[in-house]
C-alpha positions as YAML, in Angstrom:
chain: A
units: angstrom
residues:
- id: 1
  name: UNK
  ca: [-11.36, -26.40, -11.87]
- id: 2
  name: UNK
  ca: [-8.85, -27.82, -9.37]
- id: 3
  name: UNK
  ca: [-8.11, -26.13, -6.03]
- id: 4
  name: UNK
  ca: [-5.01, -27.27, -4.12]
- id: 5
  name: UNK
  ca: [-4.74, -27.28, -0.33]
- id: 6
  name: UNK
  ca: [-2.56, -28.74, 2.40]
- id: 7
  name: UNK
  ca: [-3.85, -31.86, 4.11]
- id: 8
  name: UNK
  ca: [-5.97, -34.92, 3.51]
- id: 9
  name: UNK
  ca: [-9.49, -35.02, 2.10]
- id: 10
  name: UNK
  ca: [-11.81, -34.00, 4.91]
- id: 11
  name: UNK
  ca: [-9.51, -31.30, 6.29]
- id: 12
  name: UNK
  ca: [-10.82, -27.84, 7.13]
- id: 13
  name: UNK
  ca: [-8.96, -26.56, 4.07]
- id: 14
  name: UNK
  ca: [-10.95, -29.07, 2.01]
- id: 15
  name: UNK
  ca: [-14.14, -27.79, 3.62]
- id: 16
  name: UNK
  ca: [-13.15, -24.17, 2.91]
- id: 17
  name: UNK
  ca: [-12.45, -25.16, -0.70]
- id: 18
  name: UNK
  ca: [-15.96, -26.62, -1.04]
- id: 19
  name: UNK
  ca: [-17.57, -23.53, 0.47]
- id: 20
  name: UNK
  ca: [-15.59, -21.00, -1.56]
- id: 21
  name: UNK
  ca: [-15.85, -22.94, -4.85]
- id: 22
  name: UNK
  ca: [-18.80, -25.32, -4.87]
- id: 23
  name: UNK
  ca: [-17.94, -26.71, -8.32]
- id: 24
  name: UNK
  ca: [-14.20, -27.19, -7.70]
- id: 25
  name: UNK
  ca: [-12.23, -30.42, -7.72]
- id: 26
  name: UNK
  ca: [-10.17, -30.60, -4.50]
- id: 27
  name: UNK
  ca: [-6.46, -31.41, -4.86]
- id: 28
  name: UNK
  ca: [-4.90, -32.45, -1.53]
- id: 29
  name: UNK
  ca: [-1.16, -31.75, -1.02]
- id: 30
  name: UNK
  ca: [1.26, -32.83, 1.70]
- id: 31
  name: UNK
  ca: [2.59, -29.34, 2.46]
- id: 32
  name: UNK
  ca: [1.63, -25.68, 2.03]
- id: 33
  name: UNK
  ca: [4.61, -25.32, -0.31]
- id: 34
  name: UNK
  ca: [3.31, -28.16, -2.47]
- id: 35
  name: UNK
  ca: [-0.12, -26.53, -2.68]
- id: 36
  name: UNK
  ca: [1.48, -23.29, -3.87]
- id: 37
  name: UNK
  ca: [3.74, -25.07, -6.36]
- id: 38
  name: UNK
  ca: [0.71, -26.82, -7.80]
- id: 39
  name: UNK
  ca: [-0.65, -23.43, -8.88]
- id: 40
  name: UNK
  ca: [2.69, -22.23, -10.23]
- id: 41
  name: UNK
  ca: [3.00, -25.42, -12.28]
- id: 42
  name: UNK
  ca: [-0.60, -25.01, -13.55]
- id: 43
  name: UNK
  ca: [-1.73, -28.29, -11.96]
- id: 44
  name: UNK
  ca: [-4.43, -26.35, -10.12]
- id: 45
  name: UNK
  ca: [-6.08, -22.99, -10.74]
- id: 46
  name: UNK
  ca: [-5.95, -21.79, -7.13]
- id: 47
  name: UNK
  ca: [-4.48, -22.72, -3.76]
- id: 48
  name: UNK
  ca: [-6.48, -22.10, -0.60]
- id: 49
  name: UNK
  ca: [-4.29, -21.43, 2.44]
- id: 50
  name: UNK
  ca: [-5.22, -20.80, 6.13]
- id: 51
  name: UNK
  ca: [-3.53, -17.75, 7.65]
- id: 52
  name: UNK
  ca: [-5.11, -17.17, 11.06]
- id: 53
  name: UNK
  ca: [-7.61, -18.56, 13.55]
- id: 54
  name: UNK
  ca: [-9.73, -16.51, 15.93]
- id: 55
  name: UNK
  ca: [-8.89, -18.78, 18.88]
- id: 56
  name: UNK
  ca: [-5.35, -19.96, 18.16]
- id: 57
  name: UNK
  ca: [-3.96, -16.90, 16.37]
- id: 58
  name: UNK
  ca: [-1.76, -16.63, 13.30]
- id: 59
  name: UNK
  ca: [-0.30, -19.54, 11.37]
- id: 60
  name: UNK
  ca: [3.25, -18.23, 11.40]
- id: 61
  name: UNK
  ca: [4.78, -20.29, 8.58]
- id: 62
  name: UNK
  ca: [2.34, -18.85, 6.05]
- id: 63
  name: UNK
  ca: [3.62, -15.30, 6.45]
- id: 64
  name: UNK
  ca: [7.07, -16.45, 5.36]
- id: 65
  name: UNK
  ca: [5.63, -18.42, 2.45]
- id: 66
  name: UNK
  ca: [3.36, -15.78, 0.90]
- id: 67
  name: UNK
  ca: [5.96, -13.16, -0.13]
- id: 68
  name: UNK
  ca: [8.20, -15.78, -1.70]
- id: 69
  name: UNK
  ca: [5.44, -17.68, -3.48]
- id: 70
  name: UNK
  ca: [5.10, -15.33, -6.45]
- id: 71
  name: UNK
  ca: [1.32, -15.78, -6.27]
- id: 72
  name: UNK
  ca: [-1.40, -13.20, -5.70]
- id: 73
  name: UNK
  ca: [-4.31, -13.18, -3.26]
- id: 74
  name: UNK
  ca: [-7.61, -12.98, -5.18]
- id: 75
  name: UNK
  ca: [-10.12, -13.92, -2.50]
- id: 76
  name: UNK
  ca: [-10.54, -14.40, 1.25]
- id: 77
  name: UNK
  ca: [-12.86, -16.87, 2.92]
- id: 78
  name: UNK
  ca: [-13.82, -17.20, 6.58]
- id: 79
  name: UNK
  ca: [-14.66, -20.72, 7.76]
- id: 80
  name: UNK
  ca: [-16.57, -21.35, 10.96]
- id: 81
  name: UNK
  ca: [-14.53, -24.20, 12.48]
- id: 82
  name: UNK
  ca: [-16.77, -26.84, 14.02]
- id: 83
  name: UNK
  ca: [-14.73, -29.53, 15.76]
- id: 84
  name: UNK
  ca: [-16.14, -33.01, 16.35]
- id: 85
  name: UNK
  ca: [-14.69, -35.82, 18.43]
- id: 86
  name: UNK
  ca: [-14.71, -38.69, 15.94]
- id: 87
  name: UNK
  ca: [-14.48, -42.35, 16.95]
- id: 88
  name: UNK
  ca: [-15.19, -45.79, 15.55]
- id: 89
  name: UNK
  ca: [-18.91, -46.67, 15.25]
- id: 90
  name: UNK
  ca: [-20.39, -47.79, 18.57]
- id: 91
  name: UNK
  ca: [-17.65, -46.29, 20.78]
- id: 92
  name: UNK
  ca: [-18.77, -44.26, 23.81]
- id: 93
  name: UNK
  ca: [-16.94, -41.18, 25.00]
- id: 94
  name: UNK
  ca: [-15.99, -42.98, 28.22]
- id: 95
  name: UNK
  ca: [-13.91, -45.49, 26.24]
- id: 96
  name: UNK
  ca: [-11.75, -42.82, 24.62]
- id: 97
  name: UNK
  ca: [-8.36, -42.26, 26.25]
- id: 98
  name: UNK
  ca: [-6.67, -40.08, 23.62]
- id: 99
  name: UNK
  ca: [-7.66, -37.76, 20.78]
- id: 100
  name: UNK
  ca: [-5.38, -37.12, 17.84]
- id: 101
  name: UNK
  ca: [-5.29, -33.91, 15.80]
- id: 102
  name: UNK
  ca: [-3.10, -31.07, 14.54]
- id: 103
  name: UNK
  ca: [-1.56, -29.06, 17.38]
- id: 104
  name: UNK
  ca: [-3.49, -25.95, 16.29]
- id: 105
  name: UNK
  ca: [-6.80, -27.78, 16.73]
- id: 106
  name: UNK
  ca: [-5.77, -29.36, 20.04]
- id: 107
  name: UNK
  ca: [-5.22, -25.83, 21.34]
- id: 108
  name: UNK
  ca: [-8.82, -24.98, 20.47]
- id: 109
  name: UNK
  ca: [-10.30, -27.85, 22.55]
- id: 110
  name: UNK
  ca: [-8.32, -27.74, 25.79]
- id: 111
  name: UNK
  ca: [-11.36, -27.34, 28.04]
- id: 112
  name: UNK
  ca: [-13.27, -30.24, 26.47]
- id: 113
  name: UNK
  ca: [-10.27, -32.59, 26.62]
- id: 114
  name: UNK
  ca: [-9.60, -31.73, 30.25]
- id: 115
  name: UNK
  ca: [-13.23, -32.21, 31.33]
- id: 116
  name: UNK
  ca: [-13.35, -35.67, 29.72]
- id: 117
  name: UNK
  ca: [-9.86, -36.82, 30.82]
- id: 118
  name: UNK
  ca: [-8.77, -37.28, 27.22]
- id: 119
  name: UNK
  ca: [-5.12, -36.82, 26.29]
- id: 120
  name: UNK
  ca: [-4.39, -34.74, 23.23]
- id: 121
  name: UNK
  ca: [-1.94, -36.29, 20.74]
- id: 122
  name: UNK
  ca: [-0.30, -34.03, 18.17]
- id: 123
  name: UNK
  ca: [-0.46, -35.20, 14.55]
- id: 124
  name: UNK
  ca: [0.36, -33.85, 11.10]
- id: 125
  name: UNK
  ca: [-3.19, -32.79, 10.26]
- id: 126
  name: UNK
  ca: [-6.82, -33.12, 11.30]
- id: 127
  name: UNK
  ca: [-8.25, -35.26, 8.50]
- id: 128
  name: UNK
  ca: [-5.15, -37.46, 8.55]
- id: 129
  name: UNK
  ca: [-5.89, -38.13, 12.21]
- id: 130
  name: UNK
  ca: [-9.42, -39.23, 11.33]
- id: 131
  name: UNK
  ca: [-8.03, -41.49, 8.63]
- id: 132
  name: UNK
  ca: [-5.63, -43.14, 11.10]
- id: 133
  name: UNK
  ca: [-8.38, -43.73, 13.66]
- id: 134
  name: UNK
  ca: [-10.46, -45.39, 10.95]
- id: 135
  name: UNK
  ca: [-7.57, -47.59, 9.82]
- id: 136
  name: UNK
  ca: [-6.23, -48.61, 13.25]
- id: 137
  name: UNK
  ca: [-9.54, -49.79, 14.71]
- id: 138
  name: UNK
  ca: [-8.52, -48.92, 18.29]
- id: 139
  name: UNK
  ca: [-11.61, -48.08, 20.36]
- id: 140
  name: UNK
  ca: [-9.59, -46.01, 22.86]
- id: 141
  name: UNK
  ca: [-8.38, -43.58, 20.20]
- id: 142
  name: UNK
  ca: [-10.38, -40.77, 18.59]
- id: 143
  name: UNK
  ca: [-9.71, -37.80, 16.36]
- id: 144
  name: UNK
  ca: [-10.62, -34.13, 16.56]
- id: 145
  name: UNK
  ca: [-11.62, -33.13, 13.05]
- id: 146
  name: UNK
  ca: [-14.35, -31.75, 10.82]
- id: 147
  name: UNK
  ca: [-17.80, -33.30, 10.28]
- id: 148
  name: UNK
  ca: [-16.69, -33.76, 6.66]
- id: 149
  name: UNK
  ca: [-13.79, -35.96, 7.80]
- id: 150
  name: UNK
  ca: [-16.19, -38.11, 9.80]
- id: 151
  name: UNK
  ca: [-18.32, -38.74, 6.73]
- id: 152
  name: UNK
  ca: [-15.35, -39.52, 4.50]
- id: 153
  name: UNK
  ca: [-13.68, -41.99, 6.90]
- id: 154
  name: UNK
  ca: [-16.78, -43.64, 8.36]
- id: 155
  name: UNK
  ca: [-16.46, -42.33, 11.92]
- id: 156
  name: UNK
  ca: [-19.15, -41.27, 14.38]
- id: 157
  name: UNK
  ca: [-19.26, -37.90, 16.13]
- id: 158
  name: UNK
  ca: [-19.43, -38.75, 19.84]
- id: 159
  name: UNK
  ca: [-18.80, -35.09, 20.68]
- id: 160
  name: UNK
  ca: [-20.15, -32.33, 18.45]
- id: 161
  name: UNK
  ca: [-18.79, -28.77, 18.26]
- id: 162
  name: UNK
  ca: [-16.41, -29.31, 21.17]
- id: 163
  name: UNK
  ca: [-14.32, -26.20, 20.47]
- id: 164
  name: UNK
  ca: [-13.74, -23.91, 23.46]
- id: 165
  name: UNK
  ca: [-14.96, -20.79, 21.64]
- id: 166
  name: UNK
  ca: [-18.35, -20.77, 19.90]
- id: 167
  name: UNK
  ca: [-17.16, -18.23, 17.32]
- id: 168
  name: UNK
  ca: [-14.08, -20.25, 16.35]
- id: 169
  name: UNK
  ca: [-13.23, -19.12, 12.79]
- id: 170
  name: UNK
  ca: [-10.31, -19.51, 10.39]
- id: 171
  name: UNK
  ca: [-9.44, -17.06, 7.66]
- id: 172
  name: UNK
  ca: [-8.27, -18.53, 4.36]
- id: 173
  name: UNK
  ca: [-6.62, -16.84, 1.39]
- id: 174
  name: UNK
  ca: [-7.12, -17.98, -2.19]
- id: 175
  name: UNK
  ca: [-3.90, -17.71, -4.22]
- id: 176
  name: UNK
  ca: [-3.60, -17.37, -8.01]
- id: 177
  name: UNK
  ca: [-0.94, -16.84, -10.67]
- id: 178
  name: UNK
  ca: [-2.80, -13.73, -11.80]
- id: 179
  name: UNK
  ca: [-3.57, -10.53, -9.94]
- id: 180
  name: UNK
  ca: [-7.17, -9.34, -10.30]
- id: 181
  name: UNK
  ca: [-7.62, -5.60, -9.74]
- id: 182
  name: UNK
  ca: [-11.17, -4.92, -10.89]
- id: 183
  name: UNK
  ca: [-13.05, -2.31, -8.85]
- id: 184
  name: UNK
  ca: [-16.73, -1.68, -8.22]
- id: 185
  name: UNK
  ca: [-18.09, 1.15, -6.06]
- id: 186
  name: UNK
  ca: [-20.72, -1.25, -4.75]
- id: 187
  name: UNK
  ca: [-18.12, -3.53, -3.18]
- id: 188
  name: UNK
  ca: [-15.71, -3.30, -0.28]
- id: 189
  name: UNK
  ca: [-12.11, -4.29, -0.97]
- id: 190
  name: UNK
  ca: [-9.07, -5.46, 0.89]
- id: 191
  name: UNK
  ca: [-5.51, -4.80, -0.23]
- id: 192
  name: UNK
  ca: [-2.59, -6.89, 1.03]
- id: 193
  name: UNK
  ca: [0.94, -5.52, 0.83]
- id: 194
  name: UNK
  ca: [4.42, -6.47, 1.89]
- id: 195
  name: UNK
  ca: [7.04, -3.82, 2.55]
- id: 196
  name: UNK
  ca: [10.49, -3.37, 3.99]
- id: 197
  name: UNK
  ca: [11.36, -0.28, 6.01]
- id: 198
  name: UNK
  ca: [14.67, 1.54, 5.76]
- id: 199
  name: UNK
  ca: [17.13, 0.94, 8.60]
- id: 200
  name: UNK
  ca: [16.65, 4.39, 10.16]
- id: 201
  name: UNK
  ca: [15.22, 5.55, 13.52]
- id: 202
  name: UNK
  ca: [11.39, 5.51, 13.74]
- id: 203
  name: UNK
  ca: [11.14, 4.11, 10.20]
- id: 204
  name: UNK
  ca: [8.02, 2.06, 10.92]
- id: 205
  name: UNK
  ca: [6.33, 4.92, 12.76]
- id: 206
  name: UNK
  ca: [6.91, 7.23, 9.81]
- id: 207
  name: UNK
  ca: [5.82, 4.59, 7.29]
- id: 208
  name: UNK
  ca: [2.53, 4.06, 9.12]
- id: 209
  name: UNK
  ca: [1.72, 7.77, 9.33]
- id: 210
  name: UNK
  ca: [0.22, 7.91, 5.84]
- id: 211
  name: UNK
  ca: [-2.49, 5.42, 6.72]
- id: 212
  name: UNK
  ca: [-3.59, 7.47, 9.73]
- id: 213
  name: UNK
  ca: [-3.56, 10.85, 7.97]
- id: 214
  name: UNK
  ca: [-5.52, 9.48, 5.01]
- id: 215
  name: UNK
  ca: [-8.07, 7.57, 7.10]
- id: 216
  name: UNK
  ca: [-7.11, 4.11, 5.81]
- id: 217
  name: UNK
  ca: [-7.82, 1.29, 8.25]
- id: 218
  name: UNK
  ca: [-5.04, -1.28, 8.66]
- id: 219
  name: UNK
  ca: [-6.55, -4.46, 10.07]
- id: 220
  name: UNK
  ca: [-3.42, -6.62, 10.22]
- id: 221
  name: UNK
  ca: [0.34, -6.07, 10.51]
- id: 222
  name: UNK
  ca: [2.89, -8.88, 10.78]
- id: 223
  name: UNK
  ca: [6.69, -8.56, 10.96]
- id: 224
  name: UNK
  ca: [9.42, -11.10, 10.28]
- id: 225
  name: UNK
  ca: [13.15, -11.07, 9.69]
- id: 226
  name: UNK
  ca: [14.62, -11.59, 6.22]
- id: 227
  name: UNK
  ca: [18.05, -12.47, 4.86]
- id: 228
  name: UNK
  ca: [19.10, -13.97, 8.21]
- id: 229
  name: UNK
  ca: [19.80, -10.61, 9.85]
- id: 230
  name: UNK
  ca: [18.35, -8.56, 12.71]
- id: 231
  name: UNK
  ca: [18.41, -5.30, 10.75]
- id: 232
  name: UNK
  ca: [16.36, -6.32, 7.72]
- id: 233
  name: UNK
  ca: [12.68, -6.50, 8.67]
- id: 234
  name: UNK
  ca: [9.81, -7.17, 6.31]
- id: 235
  name: UNK
  ca: [6.14, -6.49, 7.05]
- id: 236
  name: UNK
  ca: [2.88, -7.99, 5.86]
- id: 237
  name: UNK
  ca: [-0.22, -5.79, 6.09]
- id: 238
  name: UNK
  ca: [-3.93, -6.01, 5.26]
- id: 239
  name: UNK
  ca: [-5.67, -2.69, 4.68]
- id: 240
  name: UNK
  ca: [-9.25, -1.81, 3.86]
- id: 241
  name: UNK
  ca: [-9.82, -0.27, 0.45]
- id: 242
  name: UNK
  ca: [-8.65, -0.51, -3.17]
- id: 243
  name: UNK
  ca: [-5.36, 0.97, -4.49]
- id: 244
  name: UNK
  ca: [-7.34, 3.03, -7.01]
- id: 245
  name: UNK
  ca: [-9.18, 4.84, -4.20]
- id: 246
  name: UNK
  ca: [-7.68, 8.28, -3.56]
- id: 247
  name: UNK
  ca: [-7.10, 7.78, 0.16]
- id: 248
  name: UNK
  ca: [-5.43, 4.38, -0.32]
- id: 249
  name: UNK
  ca: [-3.29, 5.66, -3.18]
- id: 250
  name: UNK
  ca: [-2.03, 8.58, -1.08]
- id: 251
  name: UNK
  ca: [-1.31, 6.32, 1.89]
- id: 252
  name: UNK
  ca: [0.70, 3.93, -0.31]
- id: 253
  name: UNK
  ca: [2.62, 6.84, -1.84]
- id: 254
  name: UNK
  ca: [3.67, 7.97, 1.65]
- id: 255
  name: UNK
  ca: [4.58, 4.41, 2.57]
- id: 256
  name: UNK
  ca: [6.90, 4.15, -0.44]
- id: 257
  name: UNK
  ca: [8.74, 7.29, 0.66]
- id: 258
  name: UNK
  ca: [9.85, 5.66, 3.93]
- id: 259
  name: UNK
  ca: [10.49, 2.13, 2.69]
- id: 260
  name: UNK
  ca: [13.00, 0.36, 0.50]
- id: 261
  name: UNK
  ca: [10.40, -2.01, -0.99]
- id: 262
  name: UNK
  ca: [6.61, -2.09, -1.32]
- id: 263
  name: UNK
  ca: [4.72, -4.80, -3.20]
- id: 264
  name: UNK
  ca: [0.98, -5.33, -3.54]
- id: 265
  name: UNK
  ca: [0.29, -9.07, -3.39]
- id: 266
  name: UNK
  ca: [-3.49, -8.96, -3.40]
- id: 267
  name: UNK
  ca: [-6.54, -6.82, -4.17]
- id: 268
  name: UNK
  ca: [-9.78, -8.65, -3.50]
- id: 269
  name: UNK
  ca: [-13.36, -8.24, -2.35]
- id: 270
  name: UNK
  ca: [-13.81, -8.21, 1.43]
- id: 271
  name: UNK
  ca: [-15.65, -11.27, 2.71]
- id: 272
  name: UNK
  ca: [-19.16, -10.59, 4.06]
- id: 273
  name: UNK
  ca: [-18.01, -12.08, 7.39]
- id: 274
  name: UNK
  ca: [-16.18, -8.80, 8.11]
- id: 275
  name: UNK
  ca: [-19.43, -6.83, 8.06]
- id: 276
  name: UNK
  ca: [-21.22, -9.43, 10.17]
- id: 277
  name: UNK
  ca: [-18.59, -9.35, 12.92]
- id: 278
  name: UNK
  ca: [-18.36, -5.54, 12.91]
- id: 279
  name: UNK
  ca: [-22.13, -5.34, 13.54]
- id: 280
  name: UNK
  ca: [-21.79, -7.71, 16.47]
...
């Protein structure tokens, strides 16, 4: 079973792939679009895509990609992001002048970089940065990447878990050609929808009312413009529950009354991480 993801081998997406599907064959792709196309062309069974990070925030490009992909969300996975400063074997932290990584990861290590007088250098991805450090053999350059990347590219961790926040976590979505809507009373579910409100006063307020009156918890709401206009707004939302549950069904029925388009793009089991964080 092949799982496509954006980035080089050793990326956090690769790590998430290994955790979510221990028996999968990873398929690295240059872009998120390429990872999605791999599934549509049946070159891989699933694509695993990061959508938000607890420290950095949302990954904006993904929310434009998901509605147009034609794929369905069948699983979510939360990855605890542990960031290591990786350098050539034998290099001390005092020798390092710059650290290369994706801009998202650099933003998660600002305090560490400042304290050690290391300049952050933006790169295409994290594992690719580790690969470049390994190839260039420059003792003054390091990479901020996963422990997995260090193992793959023969680098040493001269700084372990250097992220600013100890609970640094990224949420990934697993995308498939097929929508899976099985339901079990023993499980908790998430439903992801996209919708477009009518261009009338208080349209969003009215559209959201059904979730409040039916006691359905909406945990995420993202908006973005479509069709190159300022009057056509589309929304992405994650809600707790399954569409077959009475309360969710009633909330969605009310939503449809105030919108011009509603589409369910995923029904999937809630990751256990949600319960763990709610207890804390």
